[in-house]
N, C-alpha and C positions, 0 to 999 in steps of 0.2 A: 862580840859577834864573830862566828866561824866559818870560815870558806873551804867549799870543797872543790875540788875537779876530781871526778870520775874515771879513773883508769881502765876500768873494763866492767859491762854493767852485764856479770854473769853469775848473779847469785841467784836460787831456787827461792818461791814461796815457801819452802820447809825453812830453811836457814832463815830466810826473813821472819818467822815470825817464829822460829823457834829459839832465841836468844833472847828475849824479852826480858826487861829487869823485872824486879818483885817490885809489887804494887806498895808493899810495905814498908820499903826503901825511900818511896816519895813521898814530897811534901805532900799538903793538902794542896794547893794552890798550884802544882805543879803539873804540865800538860808535857807529853813527846808524842810525835807529830812520826809516824815510821811513814816510808812511801816506799811503794813498789811500783815503778816508773818505766814503762817498757817503752822501745826505740828511743828513750834519751839520749842523746849525742854526750861525747865525752869531754867536752871542751866548754861546757855553758857550767851558768853556776841556778840554783833553786832560791826564789825569793821567798818571804812574806810578804807582803803590802796591806796595809790597811787604809781606808776612806775618812779624809777627814773634810773638816769643813773649806779647808784652802787647796786638796787635791789629793791624791795617795802618796803614800809614804812606803819604804822599806823598813820592817820591824825586825827580820832578820833575812839572815841566809845559812843555809843546809847546811849540814858538816856532813861526808859519808865516813860511815862507820862498817865494822864487819857485817852488819846486819840492813847493811843500806844505808836511804837518805835519811835524816833525822833532824828535825827542830824541836828544840827542848828549850824551855823557859816557864815562868811563871804566870799567872793569870787571875787575876783577883776574881772576873766575872766575865759568861761567855760573850764571845765576839766575833763578828764576822770577818774576816781576810781572807785576802787574793793570794793564790798561788802561781808566780807568775815569772819568765825564765825569757832571756833574748831566743833561745833556742823556739820557743812558741809564739804566734798570734795569741790572743785574746787573757784568759786565766781561769782558774781552778777556782771557786768559791766553798769555801769550809770554815762552815761554822767550828773553834774551838771551846774547848772549857777544859778545867784541871780533868787531867787522867790519861787514858792512852788513845789514842786515834790514829786508826789505821786508813790508808787511803793506797785504792789500787786504780791506776791510769796507762792509757798507752796516748802515745803523742802524738796518734792519729784519728783518738776519739778521745779530746779532753772530755766534750759536754756529756760524757757516760763513766767519767769517773765515778770510781764507787767511796764513800768516806763510810768508815765501822768505827762505833765506839763512843759518837755524840750524838747526846738526844737530842740537843739544840739544834744539828743539824740536818738530824731527821726531819724536824716539822718544819725546818726551811727547804729541805729537797722535797717533801710529798707536799706541799705548797705551791711552790713551782711547775713542778710535774703537771699538776691538775692546771695551774694558768695554760702551759705548753697545750694540752690538751683542746681550750675553749680559743686557743689561736688558731689552733689546724681547722676552726672551722672556715675561716675566711681565707689561709695562707695555703690550704689545699686545692681551690678554687684558683686563687691568685698566678702559684708556681706551677699546676697544672696546667691550667687552659687558660686563663686569661693574658700571662704575657705571653705566647703564645699568639695569641692573634692579632690581627691587620690592626692598624689605628682605626680604620672603622670599624671592625668591629668591639674594640676596646670601648670606644661610644656608645655602642647599641649595649652593652653589658656593665656601661658603668655603674648603673642602677644596681645593677644586683651585685657589683662587690661592694659597694657604698652599702646597701643591706645586709650582707653578709659580715662586714668588719664592723658594723654598730651593733649588729646582732654579737657578735663574740665580745665585744668590749662592754656592751650591758650585763652579759651573762656574767663576764669576769667579775664585774662591780658588785653585782648581789651574792656572789659568791666569798669576795674578801671581805662586805659587809660582814656578813654571817661568821666567817670562819675566823679573822682576827678577834673580831670581840669576844667570841667564845672562847679563844685563846690565849685573852691579853699578857695573861703570867707565862706565856713561852717567850724565850730571848729575842725569837727571832721577829717578834711583831711587829718592831718599831723599826726595822730597815727593811719588811715587806712593805710595808703604810709607806715607809718615802721612795719604793723603788717603781709604786706601785700609783701613788698619790694623785697622775695625771688621771686617770680611771675611777677614780672616788668624788663621794660626793663631800663637798670641804667638812658640812657639820658633822660627819660620818669620823672623817680624818679626824677631827678635835675630839670626837668623843672616845677615839682609840687612844691619843695621848692621853686623855686624861683619866684613861681608866690602868694605865700601865703602872706597876707595882716600881714603889722607892729604888729596888735595887735597877731596876731595866731604866729609870730618867736620867742614871749613871754611867750608862753607855754612849759610845760616841755618838752611835747611829741616832737616838732618842735626842741626843742634842742638836743634829744634822735636822733630824725628824721636827724638834721644836722651832729651828731658825728658818726654814721652811716653809710651818705655818704661820711662822712674822710674815714673810716677806708677802703670803698670799693674802693677808689680811691686810699689810699697805698696798698693796694692788690690786684689790678687789675695786671692783663695781661700783662708783660713790664715792671713794678715795681720791684725793686730789695725787694728780701724778709726782713722778720724784725727779726730779732736775738733774743733770747733772750736765760736765764740759767735756767737749771729745772733739779731736782734730778731723778734719775735714779732707778731703782727698790731697789738697797741695800742704797737707800740715798746718793748717790755721785752727783753732781752735772753737768751735760753736756751740754757745747753752743752749740747749733743749727752750727754755722759757723766751729766750727771746725770739728765736725763731719761732715758737708756736704762740707768739703772741696775737692773741684776740682770732687766732684760728683754732679750725677744728682740724686735728691733727691724728695721722696714723705711725707709728711709730712701729715700723719694719722690721722686725730682726730675720737678716738675712745671710747668705755669704755666696761667692759665685761659686765654689765646689757642690751645693749644696741642690742637689736637681729636682725636688720639691719646691725648693725657693723660687729655681729658674720656672717653671710649670705655673706657678703661680702670679709672678712676674706680669703676665698679658695682661691679669685680670687689675692686676691693680693700676697698671701703667691706662687701662679702659676708662676706670673710678676716677682718676686722677684728673683725665680728660673730659669728664661729665660733668666735675663737680666743683672742679679749681677755680674757676669764677667766681661758686658761690661763696666762697672761704671754708673749701677743704685742701690739705695738702698731705704730702707724706714727708717722714723721716727716714730715714734709713739709716739701722745700723748692724756694721757688719761684720759677723765672727771671720773673716780671712786672716790670715798670715802674711798671703803676698799680694804686695800693693797691685803688683802689674796687673796679676787677675782679679781684683778687687773691680782695679778702675777699669778696663777693660769688659767687666761685663756689665759695669754700669753703660757704657755705650754701647755693647750689642743688645739689652735689651731696652733700650731709649728709656733710663729712667732718669728722666728729667729733672727731680727733686731733692734736696737736702742731703750730703748722706756722710757719713763719719765713721770711724772704727779705730782702734788702737791697734789691732793687727793681733791681737795675742788669741786669735782666736776664742776654743770655747773659757776662755777666760777672761773674754770679753767685759770689762765691768761694769757697762749700762747693765750686760747682759744677768750680771751679778746682783745690781740692787733689782731689775723685775724680776730674777729667781727664774729665767731661762733655761730650759733643759733639753728643749730641743726647737728644731727651726724646720722651715718657717714658723714664726709667732708673729702678734703685732698686738697692740695695744692702742684703743682708740681714746683720743680726749677730745673735749669739746673748747669750746673758746674761753672759758673760766677756770679751765685745766683740771677740769675735773673727769676722772676714768670713765668713759659710759660703753667701752664694749670690749672683748678680747678675743683673740684668735680668730676676729672675722676673715673667713676663706670662701673664694668662690662665690657663688650666690649671696653668702648670707651678708659680705662686705658689703655689696650692690643694693639687697634689701635694706638694709641700714642706713647706710647714706641717702635712700628714696625718701625712707619716714624723715630725716633729717632736712632733707632741704625740698624735696617734691619730686616729683617727675619734670626731666628738662623739657 
């Protein structure tokens, strides 16, 4: 791995592209990524990272040449990597493949970075741009109008907000179903499916995976997608819950199966820093009070890292049921078992330990519990 320290970002586009290596000298699996990065500080490194089942790992560090920033290596098949640096937040996704790839970026507008020379990236980028357009259906109203309203006005417009969001998600799902199934030979299909798996019908996800060509199945993202599919199957409605042991606020181990014995239990994945989770907590508290005497309880699993923040939120929100956490944040072991990629989320299990509900929030939780226990 080569390390670069950029003394001066003063090369021109003509120089940047005027001194490229002869393609005939390259090996068939070799890739070269040349980056024109405006505004990049002279004392920072530039990395390529890739996603694995255990998280993100650095696979290369750029070097500085007379032509600018360069990543170079060999690749068996196309794959998605992320260009990162301590100099900026976030990452620039790049689908790399053999050959010469050029990236034009400005540190103040990473989302507008342009990638040239990778057909795999072209499809990935075009699909994501279409998804972004569908998100604007609700985002324009939310950010330009709804967020500026008073709380009273927001209550009156909540139905409209929900309708716009649901409409956008439905349109995205329909687009993805058609587009991904029609382009299963594209290397980016596995990662696009994985990134949007919560918007897609599970049978469609399985169908897309089943149609992936053998070469794509060897990609890390296809393996991650397969793992995700297996978790979804294991945690689907009608399956037995997955047992685990985790420490409570006092450091004492609690076994879910012992806590849940002969009860209906809502396994609630949340965190003190999660605003939507805290907003949902009063609804969970109300349903706990209403149905606890009939055999319903809650088991909170926190994605916190700070013990004091976690304990304070439990007290502040009046969450009087059992709580556990390994204080590993998004690496929470129970979250991995249940494939939790966003919070708040929950799993409802019945008194025999069978999963009977998922992601029940707002009115949906009360309606489900009323159907189980009747009106109080």
